[in-house]
C-alpha positions in Angstrom: -34.1 53.1 181.0 -34.0 50.5 183.7 -35.3 51.8 187.0 -35.8 48.9 189.3 -34.2 45.5 190.0 -36.1 44.8 193.2 -35.7 41.5 195.1 -39.1 40.5 196.3 -38.5 37.0 197.5 -35.3 35.4 199.0 -35.2 31.7 198.3 -32.8 29.2 196.8 -35.3 28.0 194.2 -38.3 30.3 194.2 -36.6 33.6 194.5 -38.3 36.5 192.7 -37.1 39.9 191.3 -39.2 42.6 189.8 -37.6 44.5 186.9 -39.0 47.8 185.8 -38.1 50.3 183.1 -39.4 53.5 181.5 -41.5 53.5 178.3 -39.7 55.0 175.3 -41.2 57.9 173.4 -41.0 58.2 169.7 -39.6 61.5 168.3 -42.3 61.5 165.6 -45.5 59.4 165.4 -45.6 56.0 167.1 -43.3 53.0 167.2 -43.9 50.2 164.7 -43.8 46.7 166.1 -42.2 47.6 169.4 -40.4 44.8 171.3 -38.7 44.6 174.7 -36.1 41.9 175.1 -35.0 41.4 178.7 -31.8 39.4 179.4 -30.5 38.1 182.7 -27.0 37.0 183.8 -25.6 35.8 187.1 -23.1 38.5 188.1 -20.9 39.3 185.1 -21.7 35.9 183.4 -23.2 35.3 179.9 -26.7 36.8 179.5 -29.8 34.6 178.9 -33.0 36.0 177.3 -35.7 35.7 179.8 -38.6 37.7 178.3 -39.8 39.1 175.0 -42.6 41.7 175.5 -44.5 43.2 172.6 -46.8 45.5 174.5 -45.2 49.0 174.6 -47.0 49.9 177.8 -45.9 46.8 179.6 -42.8 48.0 181.5 -42.6 45.5 184.3 -41.4 41.9 184.4 -41.4 39.6 187.4 -38.6 37.1 187.2 -39.3 33.9 189.1 -37.6 30.7 190.0 -34.3 32.3 191.0 -31.7 31.5 193.6 -31.6 34.9 195.3 -29.9 33.5 198.3 -26.6 32.8 196.5 -26.7 35.0 193.4 -26.6 38.6 192.4 -28.4 39.0 189.0 -27.7 41.5 186.2 -30.4 42.6 183.8 -30.1 44.1 180.3 -33.0 45.6 178.3 -33.0 46.0 174.6 -35.8 47.9 172.7 -36.5 47.2 169.0 -39.0 48.9 166.7 -39.8 48.5 163.0 -39.2 45.5 160.9 -36.7 44.3 158.3 -34.1 46.8 157.3 -35.9 49.6 159.1 -35.7 48.0 162.5 -34.1 50.1 165.1 -32.4 48.6 168.2 -31.3 50.4 171.4 -29.9 48.8 174.5 -30.2 50.4 177.9 -27.3 50.3 180.5 -27.4 47.1 182.6 -28.4 47.0 186.2 -27.8 44.5 189.0 -29.8 43.5 192.0 -28.6 44.9 195.4 -26.4 42.3 197.1 -26.1 42.3 200.9 -23.5 40.5 202.9 -22.8 40.2 206.7 -19.6 40.1 208.8 -20.4 38.9 212.3 -18.0 39.8 215.1 -18.6 37.9 218.3 -15.8 39.6 220.2 -17.2 43.1 219.7 -20.8 41.9 219.4 -21.3 43.7 216.1 -22.6 42.9 212.6 -21.2 44.7 209.6 -23.8 45.0 206.9 -22.3 45.5 203.4 -24.3 46.0 200.2 -23.2 46.4 196.6 -24.7 47.2 193.2 -23.9 48.3 189.7 -26.7 50.4 188.3 -27.1 53.3 185.8 -29.0 55.4 188.3 -27.5 57.1 191.3 -28.0 55.6 194.8 -25.5 57.9 196.5 -27.7 61.0 196.7 -30.3 59.6 199.1 -30.1 57.4 202.2 -30.3 53.6 202.1 -32.6 52.1 204.7 -31.3 49.1 206.7 -33.8 46.6 208.1 -33.3 44.0 210.7 -35.3 41.0 212.0 -34.4 40.3 215.6 -34.2 36.8 217.2 -37.6 35.4 217.8 -39.3 38.0 215.6 -41.1 37.4 212.3 -40.9 41.0 211.0 -38.2 43.4 209.8 -37.9 46.8 211.3 -35.9 49.7 210.0 -32.9 50.3 212.3 -30.8 52.9 210.4 -30.2 55.0 207.3 -26.9 55.4 205.6 -26.0 57.3 202.5 -23.9 54.9 200.4 -21.3 55.4 197.7 -21.6 55.1 194.0 -21.4 51.2 194.1 -21.7 50.1 197.7 -22.4 51.0 201.3 -21.8 49.7 204.8 -23.3 49.9 208.2 -22.1 48.7 211.6 -24.8 47.2 213.8 -23.7 47.2 217.5 -24.6 46.0 221.0 -26.0 42.7 219.7 -26.3 39.4 221.7 -23.9 36.6 221.0 -25.4 33.2 220.1 -28.4 34.8 218.4 -29.3 34.9 214.7 -29.9 38.3 213.0 -31.4 38.9 209.6 -31.0 42.0 207.4 -31.9 43.5 204.1 -31.4 47.0 202.7 -33.5 49.3 200.5 -31.7 51.7 198.3 -33.2 54.9 197.0 -31.9 55.9 193.5 -32.5 58.7 191.0 -31.6 59.8 187.5 -30.1 63.2 187.2 -32.2 65.7 185.2 -35.3 63.5 185.4 -37.7 64.8 188.0 -40.1 61.9 187.7 -37.3 59.4 188.4 -36.2 60.5 191.9 -37.3 57.8 194.3 -36.3 54.5 192.8 -36.7 51.9 195.6 -34.9 48.6 195.3 -34.6 45.9 198.0 -31.7 43.5 198.4 -32.1 39.9 199.3 -32.6 39.0 202.9 -29.5 37.5 204.6 -29.0 36.1 208.1 -26.0 35.3 210.3 -25.5 34.1 213.8 -23.3 36.2 216.1 -21.2 33.3 217.4 -19.6 33.6 220.8 -15.8 33.7 220.6 -13.8 31.2 222.7 -11.7 32.7 225.5 -8.0 33.0 224.8 -6.1 30.3 226.6 -3.4 31.1 229.2 -0.3 29.0 228.5 2.4 27.8 230.8 5.4 25.6 230.0 7.1 23.2 232.4 10.6 24.5 232.8 13.7 22.3 232.6 15.3 21.4 235.9 18.6 23.0 235.3 19.9 21.9 238.7 19.5 18.3 237.8 21.3 18.8 234.6 24.1 20.6 236.3 24.5 17.7 238.7 25.1 15.2 235.9 28.7 13.9 235.5 28.8 15.4 232.0 26.5 17.3 229.7 23.9 15.5 227.7 25.1 13.8 224.5 24.8 15.4 221.1 22.0 13.0 220.0 19.9 13.7 223.1 16.2 14.3 222.4 13.9 16.5 224.5 10.3 16.9 225.5 8.4 20.1 226.3 5.3 19.8 228.5 2.6 22.4 227.9 -0.4 23.2 230.1 -3.1 25.9 229.7 -6.2 27.2 231.4 -9.3 29.0 230.0 -8.7 32.7 230.1 -11.2 35.5 230.5 -10.3 37.6 227.5 -11.7 39.2 225.5 -14.6 40.6 227.5 -17.7 38.6 226.7 -15.8 35.5 225.6 -17.1 32.0 226.4 -15.4 28.9 227.7 -16.9 26.8 224.8 -13.8 25.4 223.2 -14.0 21.8 221.9 -10.4 21.5 220.9 -7.1 23.4 220.9 -4.5 24.1 218.2 -0.8 24.0 219.1 1.7 26.3 217.4 5.5 26.2 217.7 8.3 28.6 216.7 12.1 28.4 216.9 12.1 31.9 218.6 9.5 34.1 220.2 9.8 36.6 217.3 9.7 33.9 214.6 6.9 32.4 212.7 4.6 30.1 214.7 3.6 27.0 212.8 0.6 24.7 213.6 2.0 21.4 214.8 -1.0 19.5 216.3 -4.4 19.8 218.0 -5.8 18.2 221.1 -9.1 18.1 223.1 -7.0 18.2 226.3 -5.6 21.2 228.1 -2.1 19.6 228.2 0.3 18.6 225.5 3.7 17.1 225.2 6.0 18.0 222.3 8.3 15.0 222.2 11.5 13.9 220.5 12.8 17.4 219.8 16.5 17.8 219.0 16.7 20.7 221.5 14.5 22.1 224.2 14.5 25.7 223.1 11.2 26.3 221.4 8.3 28.8 221.9 4.7 27.8 221.8 1.2 29.3 221.5 -2.3 27.8 221.8 -5.6 28.7 220.2 -9.1 27.6 221.3 -11.7 26.5 218.7 -15.4 26.3 219.4 -17.8 23.7 218.0 -19.0 26.1 215.2 -15.4 26.8 214.2 -14.9 30.1 215.9 -11.2 30.6 217.0 -9.9 32.5 219.9 -6.9 34.7 219.7 -3.5 33.1 220.1 -2.4 32.6 223.7 0.6 34.2 225.3 3.9 32.8 224.1 5.7 30.3 226.4 9.4 29.7 225.6 11.7 27.0 226.9 15.2 28.4 227.6 18.5 26.7 227.6 20.0 25.8 231.0 23.1 27.8 231.5 25.6 26.4 234.0 29.4 26.2 234.3 30.9 24.4 237.2 34.7 24.3 237.7 36.5 22.0 240.1 38.5 23.3 243.1 41.4 20.9 242.7 43.3 19.3 239.8 46.4 17.1 239.7 48.5 17.4 236.5 50.0 14.0 235.6 47.7 12.0 237.8 46.3 8.7 236.8 42.7 10.1 236.9 41.8 11.5 233.5 39.1 13.6 235.2 41.7 15.6 237.2 44.7 16.0 234.9 43.6 19.4 233.5 41.7 22.3 234.8 38.4 22.2 232.9 34.6 22.4 233.8 33.3 19.4 235.7 30.1 20.0 233.8 28.7 22.7 231.6 26.0 23.5 229.1 27.3 24.0 225.6 29.9 26.8 225.1 31.0 29.1 222.4 33.9 30.8 224.0 35.7 31.1 227.4 38.3 33.8 228.2 40.2 32.4 231.2 42.7 34.2 233.4 44.7 32.5 236.2 46.4 34.4 239.0 48.7 33.3 241.8 48.1 34.3 245.4 50.0 37.6 244.9 47.7 38.6 242.1 50.2 38.0 239.3 48.7 36.5 236.1 50.2 33.2 235.3 48.0 32.0 232.5 45.5 33.5 230.0 43.8 32.0 227.0 40.5 32.2 224.9 41.4 29.4 222.4 39.5 26.6 224.1 36.0 27.1 225.4 36.5 24.2 227.9 39.8 25.8 229.1 41.9 22.5 229.5 44.7 24.3 231.4 47.5 21.8 232.1 49.3 24.0 234.7 51.6 25.8 232.4 52.6 29.4 233.3 54.1 32.5 231.9 57.9 33.2 232.0 59.2 33.9 235.5 56.2 32.2 237.1 57.0 28.7 236.1 59.9 26.4 236.7 62.3 24.9 234.2 59.5 22.5 233.1 57.3 25.4 232.1 54.8 24.4 234.7 53.7 26.5 237.7 54.3 25.1 241.1 51.6 23.5 243.3 49.4 25.8 245.3 46.2 27.9 245.4 45.4 29.8 242.2 42.5 32.2 241.4 40.6 32.3 238.2 38.5 34.8 236.3 36.4 33.1 233.5 34.4 35.1 231.0 32.0 32.6 229.4 29.8 32.9 226.3 27.3 30.0 226.1 25.9 28.4 223.0 22.2 29.0 223.9 19.8 30.9 221.7 20.5 34.1 223.6 24.3 33.5 223.6 24.3 34.3 227.3 27.5 35.8 228.7 28.5 35.3 232.4 31.6 35.8 234.5 32.8 33.2 237.0 35.4 33.9 239.8 36.9 31.3 242.2 39.9 29.4 243.2 41.5 26.1 242.4 44.2 24.1 244.1 46.9 22.7 241.8 48.5 19.6 243.4 51.9 18.3 242.2 
């Protein structure tokens, strides 16, 4: 039975693993022409014969010239005895080396140490020892013990220092059930190192808002083919705790809505960005900082540009005038509309007109029966309006406007 697959040296070209096994015992007499054949594979790959040993008492093989940095090795031992038609062959269950991996977390200043194996003995009955080499040190020291599972284990190393390299290996302790002499099978993993990189601080994003007053002051709303530009600016934040202002560039993300999917659109080394030539202004943005070593911050706060919502009605209109701007009662300027429910009242509070067919109203001065003359038009004078407006912005904003207008005939 295999008992040890012990990594002695961690190196890309001169790595070394010691493989050990138990010596078989014959039921009667002695073995004739005993042979051990040891095969090796990388992971679950095809096996390669690495040693043929004819000395029955020789139960150790040192496998050299390996890349123990990158590879986990699997060993299979076959025992043969006898010759010709009387030769007997028996293959022991395979065993892998212990493979350790690290997951650094600069935000929490932790290192997760994971190790895995596939062996015929049981590593889950006794603790695994975790060893660490600290920055500036040349020796490994035991820092913890953890009882692993049947095929793997994990340990969280905490309160580390960002920007420093930490190295680890583990030593499993295995046993075969019902074999008292096979109770402390020690096997080392390869050594593995990782730097606990500092995480960039999450940016704090702001967005230059549209000057709605200037849009409302225009003679008419912007044309359909108008393009827009959103100007972003951000500062270095102070979260998470322990983050560093070490960003070398920033990634810009955009979404149609705050709850939608944010898509990477660009990157910049500056702390400002202009998103140009957009068909509309209403987008949301987030920014992410990236350090020189590739560490990324969390996404910033979202900053969304909203539609300007304005609706300005005149206080005078002259049906039949030569001025096309004053012939009907309609908004002087407005942001895009979906619906307007307009009600017009005379000075005594009697309704003379009501409609929701035209979002832009376009009242010509017509009135209800009894309130208009023979022409169907109301007489000149002061009228009061109540307009319930639904805008065509992303939020479909609804607002109510009240006021008066003078109809001149």
